[in-house]
C-alpha positions in Angstrom: -9.4 -4.5 -42.1 -7.9 -3.8 -38.9 -5.3 -1.6 -38.0 -1.5 -2.1 -37.3 1.0 0.2 -35.5 4.8 -0.6 -35.4 6.2 0.3 -32.1 10.2 0.2 -31.3 12.6 1.9 -29.5 16.3 2.9 -29.8 19.0 4.2 -27.8 22.1 5.0 -30.3 20.8 2.4 -32.8 20.3 4.9 -36.0 22.6 2.6 -38.1 20.2 -0.1 -37.6 17.0 1.9 -37.8 18.4 3.6 -41.2 18.6 -0.3 -42.6 15.6 -1.3 -40.9 12.6 1.2 -41.6 12.2 1.2 -44.9 11.1 -2.7 -44.4 8.7 -1.1 -42.1 7.6 1.6 -44.4 6.5 -1.5 -46.8 5.1 -3.5 -44.3 1.7 -2.5 -44.3 1.4 -1.1 -41.2 -0.8 1.9 -40.8 1.7 4.4 -38.2 4.9 3.7 -36.7 5.7 4.7 -33.7 9.5 5.2 -32.5 11.1 6.7 -28.8 14.3 7.9 -29.1 15.4 7.1 -25.8 18.8 9.1 -24.7 20.6 8.7 -28.2 23.7 11.1 -28.7 21.7 12.5 -31.3 18.3 13.4 -31.8 16.7 10.7 -33.9 13.8 12.3 -35.4 16.0 15.0 -37.2 18.4 12.4 -38.6 15.3 9.9 -40.0 13.2 13.3 -41.4 16.6 14.2 -43.4 17.3 11.0 -44.6 13.8 9.7 -45.8 11.3 13.1 -45.2 8.5 14.2 -43.8 7.3 10.9 -43.1 3.4 11.6 -42.1 2.9 7.9 -40.8 5.7 7.9 -38.5 5.6 9.9 -34.9 8.7 10.2 -33.0 9.0 10.5 -29.1 12.4 11.3 -27.1 13.4 10.9 -23.2 16.6 13.2 -23.2 16.7 12.4 -19.0 19.9 10.4 -18.8 17.8 7.8 -17.8 19.5 4.2 -18.1 18.2 1.6 -20.7 15.6 -0.2 -19.4 13.6 -2.1 -22.1 10.1 -2.7 -20.2 9.9 1.3 -19.2 11.0 1.9 -22.7 8.5 -0.4 -24.6 5.4 0.2 -22.3 5.4 3.8 -23.1 5.9 3.5 -26.9 3.7 0.7 -26.8 0.8 2.1 -25.1 1.5 5.3 -27.1 -0.7 3.4 -30.6 -4.0 3.2 -30.6 -4.5 0.9 -33.7 -6.3 -3.0 -33.4 -3.1 -4.2 -33.5 0.7 -3.8 -32.3 3.9 -4.8 -33.7 7.3 -4.5 -31.1 10.0 -4.5 -32.9 13.3 -3.7 -32.1 15.9 -1.6 -34.3 17.5 -4.1 -35.8 14.5 -6.3 -37.4 13.6 -6.3 -40.8 10.1 -7.2 -41.6 8.8 -8.9 -45.0 7.0 -6.7 -47.1 3.2 -6.5 -46.8 3.8 -8.8 -43.8 0.6 -7.6 -41.9 -1.7 -8.7 -45.6 -0.1 -12.1 -45.0 -0.7 -12.8 -41.9 -4.6 -12.0 -41.8 -4.7 -10.9 -38.5 -7.6 -12.4 -36.4 -9.4 -10.3 -33.4 -8.0 -11.3 -30.3 -4.6 -13.2 -31.4 -1.3 -13.0 -30.4 1.7 -13.7 -32.8 5.1 -14.4 -32.1 8.7 -16.6 -32.9 9.0 -20.1 -31.6 11.7 -20.1 -29.2 12.8 -23.5 -30.2 12.9 -22.8 -34.5 14.1 -19.2 -34.1 17.8 -18.5 -33.0 18.5 -15.3 -34.8 17.9 -12.7 -32.2 14.2 -12.5 -33.8 12.3 -13.8 -30.5 11.6 -10.5 -28.8 9.7 -9.3 -32.1 5.4 -10.0 -31.8 2.3 -8.9 -33.1 -0.8 -8.4 -30.9 -3.9 -7.6 -30.5 -4.1 -4.1 -28.5 -6.7 -5.6 -26.1 -4.5 -8.7 -25.2 -1.4 -6.2 -24.1 -3.7 -3.6 -22.2 -4.8 -6.8 -20.1 -2.0 -8.2 -19.4 -0.6 -4.3 -18.4 2.5 -5.0 -20.9 5.7 -5.4 -19.9 6.6 -6.0 -16.2 8.5 -2.9 -15.0 9.9 -4.2 -12.2 12.3 -5.9 -14.5 14.9 -3.4 -15.1 18.2 -5.5 -16.0 18.7 -7.5 -19.4 16.3 -10.6 -19.3 13.4 -12.2 -19.2 11.3 -9.8 -19.9 9.7 -11.1 -23.0 9.3 -14.5 -21.8 7.3 -13.4 -18.9 5.0 -11.2 -20.9 4.5 -14.3 -23.4 3.9 -16.4 -20.0 1.2 -13.6 -19.0 -0.4 -13.2 -22.4 -1.9 -17.0 -22.6 -4.5 -15.8 -20.0 -5.7 -13.3 -22.2 -5.4 -14.2 -26.1 -8.0 -16.7 -27.8 -4.4 -18.0 -29.5 -1.2 -17.7 -29.8 0.2 -18.1 -33.5 3.9 -19.2 -34.2 5.4 -16.5 -37.0 7.7 -18.4 -40.0 11.6 -17.2 -39.4 11.4 -15.9 -43.1 8.8 -13.0 -41.9 11.3 -11.0 -39.5 15.2 -11.0 -39.6 17.9 -9.7 -37.7 20.9 -7.6 -38.2 23.8 -9.5 -36.7 25.5 -8.0 -33.9 27.1 -9.1 -30.7 26.6 -10.5 -27.8 28.2 -7.2 -25.4 25.7 -5.3 -27.8 23.0 -6.5 -26.2 23.7 -5.5 -23.0 26.1 -2.4 -23.8 23.7 0.3 -22.4 22.0 -2.0 -19.7 23.1 -1.6 -15.7 24.0 -4.7 -14.7 27.1 -4.4 -12.7 26.9 -6.8 -10.0 25.6 -9.5 -12.6 28.7 -8.6 -14.3 31.2 -9.3 -11.5 29.4 -12.3 -10.4 29.0 -14.0 -13.7 32.9 -13.5 -14.6 33.4 -15.1 -11.5 31.4 -18.2 -12.5 33.1 -18.1 -16.1 29.8 -17.8 -17.6 28.0 -15.5 -20.4 26.6 -12.0 -18.4 23.8 -12.1 -20.2 23.0 -15.6 -19.0 23.5 -14.7 -15.3 21.4 -11.5 -15.7 18.4 -13.7 -17.5 18.2 -16.2 -14.8 18.2 -13.4 -12.1 15.2 -12.0 -13.3 13.4 -15.2 -13.9 14.0 -16.1 -10.5 12.9 -12.5 -9.4 9.5 -12.8 -11.5 9.3 -16.3 -10.3 9.3 -15.8 -6.1 7.1 -12.1 -6.8 3.5 -11.9 -7.3 2.7 -12.0 -10.9 2.4 -8.7 -12.8 -1.0 -7.5 -14.0 -4.0 -5.0 -14.7 -4.0 -4.1 -11.0 0.2 -3.4 -10.8 1.2 0.2 -10.4 2.5 1.2 -13.6 5.1 4.1 -14.1 4.9 3.9 -18.2 2.1 3.0 -19.7 0.2 5.8 -21.4 -3.2 6.1 -20.1 -4.3 8.7 -22.5 -2.0 10.2 -25.5 -3.2 13.7 -24.2 0.3 14.6 -23.2 3.1 17.0 -24.2 6.1 15.1 -25.2 7.9 16.7 -22.7 6.2 15.1 -19.9 7.9 11.7 -21.1 11.1 13.0 -18.8 8.6 12.6 -16.0 7.8 9.0 -15.9 9.4 7.0 -13.3 8.8 3.4 -11.8 6.5 2.8 -9.3 6.5 -0.6 -8.3 9.9 -2.6 -7.4 11.2 -6.2 -6.2 10.8 -6.9 -2.9 14.6 -6.7 -1.5 14.3 -10.2 -0.2 13.7 -11.4 -3.4 16.7 -9.5 -5.4 19.0 -11.0 -2.4 17.2 -14.6 -2.9 17.4 -14.5 -6.7 21.3 -13.7 -6.8 21.7 -16.4 -4.6 19.5 -19.2 -6.6 21.3 -17.8 -9.5 24.8 -18.5 -8.2 23.6 -22.0 -6.9 22.1 -22.7 -10.4 25.3 -21.8 -12.4 27.4 -23.8 -9.1 25.4 -26.7 -10.1 25.3 -26.9 -14.0 29.2 -25.9 -14.1 32.3 -27.6 -14.8 34.2 -25.0 -13.2 35.6 -26.6 -10.0 37.1 -23.5 -8.4 33.7 -21.9 -7.4 31.7 -25.0 -7.1 32.0 -25.5 -3.8 32.0 -21.7 -2.3 28.8 -20.9 -0.6 26.7 -18.9 -3.1 26.3 -16.3 0.4 30.3 -16.1 0.3 30.2 -15.4 -3.2 27.6 -12.6 -4.1 29.0 -11.1 -0.3 32.6 -11.0 -1.6 31.4 -9.2 -4.9 29.0 -6.8 -3.8 31.8 -5.9 -1.3 34.1 -5.3 -4.0 31.6 -3.9 -6.0 30.7 -1.0 -3.5 34.5 -0.3 -3.0 35.0 0.1 -6.4 32.1 2.5 -6.7 32.9 4.2 -3.3 37.0 4.3 -4.5 36.9 7.9 -5.9 35.7 9.7 -2.8 36.3 7.9 0.0 40.0 10.3 0.0 37.2 13.4 1.3 36.5 13.2 4.8 33.3 14.6 4.1 32.3 12.2 1.7 33.7 9.5 3.7 31.4 10.7 7.2 28.3 10.5 4.6 29.4 7.3 3.8 29.6 5.4 7.1 26.6 7.3 8.1 24.4 5.4 5.4 25.9 2.3 6.5 25.4 2.3 9.7 21.5 3.3 9.4 21.1 0.6 6.6 20.2 -3.2 7.0 22.3 -5.2 4.6 21.6 -8.6 4.3 24.5 -9.4 2.0 26.9 -6.8 2.4 29.7 -7.0 5.6 29.4 -3.9 7.2 32.5 -4.6 9.2 34.5 -5.6 6.1 33.0 -2.6 4.2 34.0 0.2 7.0 37.3 -1.5 7.7 38.4 -1.4 3.6 37.3 2.1 3.0 39.3 3.0 5.9 42.4 2.1 4.2 41.2 3.5 1.5 40.9 6.9 3.3 44.3 6.7 5.5 46.2 5.4 2.8 45.6 8.0 -0.1 47.0 10.7 2.5 49.5 12.8 1.0 52.2 12.0 4.2 52.4 10.6 7.5 51.3 13.5 9.3 48.0 13.7 7.6 47.7 9.5 8.1 47.6 10.2 11.8 45.2 12.9 11.6 43.1 11.2 9.8 43.2 7.8 12.0 42.3 10.4 14.8 39.6 11.6 12.7 38.1 8.2 11.8 37.8 7.2 15.8 36.3 10.5 16.6 33.6 9.4 14.1 33.1 5.8 14.8 32.9 6.8 18.4 30.2 9.7 17.4 28.5 7.2 15.0 28.2 4.4 18.0 27.2 6.9 20.5 24.6 8.1 17.8 22.9 5.7 15.7 
């Protein structure tokens, strides 16, 4: 008999978890590990109050207000299991009773859904021999926005598994939710702006960006510098807050992925408004608008503005027009003055500041 553990993560999805957990308890799994990623409530207390003190469930909690990043969260909880097989379920996945007995899990195998057969939100679920996941080094932690994380893992897994077996759709079901629910905790502000300009779904655009980022970079592998894979289980739960990302995509790759994604959707779009505009121009404009919106609240304060301009002068942006950004921030700073005299004083202050920055760059 092989041992099986279920790994899942929840961030403010307690209602889903309450519906799905009973099916996991009836799955035949030996243990269940659940990571609470910055939920508004203490998930462990809620679940134990509702279901009792279940000995085969282990909870972990990250409460340092880090944004939701699937690859980071799941690498923590997947690597925390020491069972022969690991099942990755989202908090909205229900599984069939005694699923692991039915499957008769084979050592060295990887079980997943066929994308062509299954369009109900369960494509992210899988069951893997632990050794296979370790050799692939789990998820690529450089992927920090929505999409392509699982597709990338499934591609890399092929190099280490004895066989890939496709699951029948009846084995796992998915609680319905809106498309916006998928990305509500994701940090995809730039992707959101660009998808709006291109009139496409933002999850599609974000996924395509990550496809190009991965394709243009070295493959994530056992030598990649993981910041979230646990190498041993002798750790204090409080130490989970100290884990951090150690490896990143090259900045040039990030820029090029945006350009290629814009170009891809321009070519495949029926929207003539943007089809003839340079992808570089679209990216430049939306990055500028994003930064202005982000900096708008602090640009009226001269000391904040000084630090912003210092940062702009020192930075080497490829797709952020420094002159346009400085000009727009200057207008915001002057226009936020209470009266005419203050506006004149602010103009004089900016002249002195620009002269200083130019001579001390």
